[in-house]
C-alpha positions as CSV (number, residue, x, y, z in Angstrom):
1,M,58.4,-139.1,81.7
2,N,60.5,-137.3,83.9
3,F,62.3,-134.0,83.1
4,K,65.2,-132.1,85.1
5,N,67.2,-129.2,84.6
6,F,71.0,-129.2,84.9
7,Q,71.5,-126.2,87.4
8,E,73.7,-124.2,84.9
9,F,70.4,-124.7,82.3
10,D,68.4,-122.8,84.9
11,K,70.5,-120.0,84.7
12,D,70.7,-120.1,81.0
13,C,66.8,-120.2,80.6
14,K,66.5,-117.1,83.1
15,K,68.8,-115.1,80.6
16,L,67.4,-116.1,77.6
17,S,63.6,-115.5,78.7
18,K,64.4,-111.7,79.2
19,K,65.1,-111.7,75.5
20,F,62.8,-114.3,74.1
21,K,59.6,-114.0,75.9
22,S,57.7,-116.9,74.1
23,L,61.0,-119.1,75.6
24,D,58.8,-121.0,78.8
25,E,56.2,-122.2,76.3
26,D,58.2,-123.1,73.7
27,L,60.0,-125.2,76.0
28,S,56.8,-127.2,77.2
29,E,56.1,-127.8,73.6
30,F,59.4,-129.2,73.1
31,K,58.9,-131.7,76.2
32,K,55.7,-133.1,74.4
33,V,57.9,-133.7,71.4
34,L,60.5,-135.6,73.6
35,N,57.7,-137.5,75.3
36,K,56.8,-138.9,72.3
37,F,60.5,-139.4,70.5
38,P,63.3,-139.0,73.3
39,L,66.0,-139.2,70.7
40,G,64.5,-136.7,68.6
41,I,63.2,-136.8,65.3
42,G,64.2,-135.8,61.8
43,K,67.6,-133.8,60.8
44,H,67.3,-131.1,63.9
45,F,68.4,-133.5,66.2
46,N,71.9,-135.1,66.5
47,I,73.5,-137.2,69.0
48,I,76.8,-136.2,69.8
49,R,77.9,-138.3,72.9
50,K,77.2,-142.0,74.1
51,T,78.4,-143.5,77.0
52,G,76.1,-146.6,78.3
53,S,72.7,-145.7,78.9
54,I,73.0,-142.3,78.3
55,Y,72.7,-140.3,75.2
56,I,74.0,-136.7,74.9
57,I,71.7,-134.9,72.2
58,K,72.1,-131.4,70.8
59,A,68.8,-130.2,69.2
60,R,67.9,-127.2,67.3
61,F,65.1,-125.6,69.4
62,F,62.7,-123.1,67.6
63,C,61.5,-120.4,69.3
64,K,58.5,-118.2,68.4
65,S,60.0,-114.9,69.4
66,L,62.9,-115.4,66.7
67,K,62.4,-115.2,63.2
68,K,64.6,-117.4,61.1
69,K,67.1,-117.5,63.7
70,D,66.7,-120.4,66.7
71,L,68.5,-121.4,69.7
72,R,70.1,-124.9,70.2
73,I,69.7,-126.9,73.2
74,I,71.8,-130.0,74.6
75,Y,69.9,-132.8,76.7
76,A,70.6,-136.0,78.2
77,Y,68.4,-138.8,77.6
78,I,68.6,-141.7,80.0
79,K,67.2,-145.2,79.7
80,N,67.8,-148.3,81.5
81,H,69.7,-151.4,80.1
82,Q,67.1,-153.9,81.0
83,T,64.2,-152.7,80.2
84,V,64.6,-150.2,77.2
85,E,62.3,-148.1,80.0
86,M,62.9,-144.3,79.9
87,I,64.2,-143.3,83.4
88,G,64.3,-139.4,82.1
89,I,65.5,-136.4,80.2
90,E,67.7,-134.0,81.8
91,F,68.4,-130.3,80.1
92,I,72.2,-129.5,80.2
93,E,72.5,-126.5,78.0
94,I,70.6,-123.8,75.9
95,Y,72.3,-121.1,74.1
96,F,71.4,-118.6,71.0
97,K,73.4,-119.3,67.9
98,G,74.1,-116.1,67.4
99,D,75.9,-115.6,70.4
100,R,77.8,-118.8,70.5
101,E,78.8,-121.1,67.6
102,N,79.1,-124.3,69.9
103,E,78.0,-126.1,72.9
104,N,79.9,-126.0,76.3
105,R,82.0,-129.2,76.1
106,K,83.3,-128.7,79.6
107,R,79.9,-128.4,81.1
108,I,78.8,-131.9,79.2
109,K,82.2,-133.3,80.6
110,N,81.1,-132.1,84.2
111,Y,77.6,-133.6,83.9
112,L,78.9,-136.7,82.5
113,K,81.2,-137.0,85.6
114,N,78.2,-137.4,87.8
115,F,77.5,-141.0,86.7
């Protein structure tokens, strides 16, 4: 499975990793889950937008550095129409729920303009 980061996602990660030291390790664990279940599993994953073969998913992202609070991560799952084969996952945004209530919808729209 191919994983990519949208350019603003890297900035988000860098900022949050200073605050939450286990973020890089937690992100690699999250990628293992996405390898098996790209659309997520359980109530902590929510498809917020679907256009063609692109699913925009908002997920609760558990961080070991946080207790009883968590982060949210927005990612795009891109699959091929003809073969139901995975092309990849691109991370769009990550944010601390205590700092912001909702995702940046403008960033999601800018991401979708690329397709």
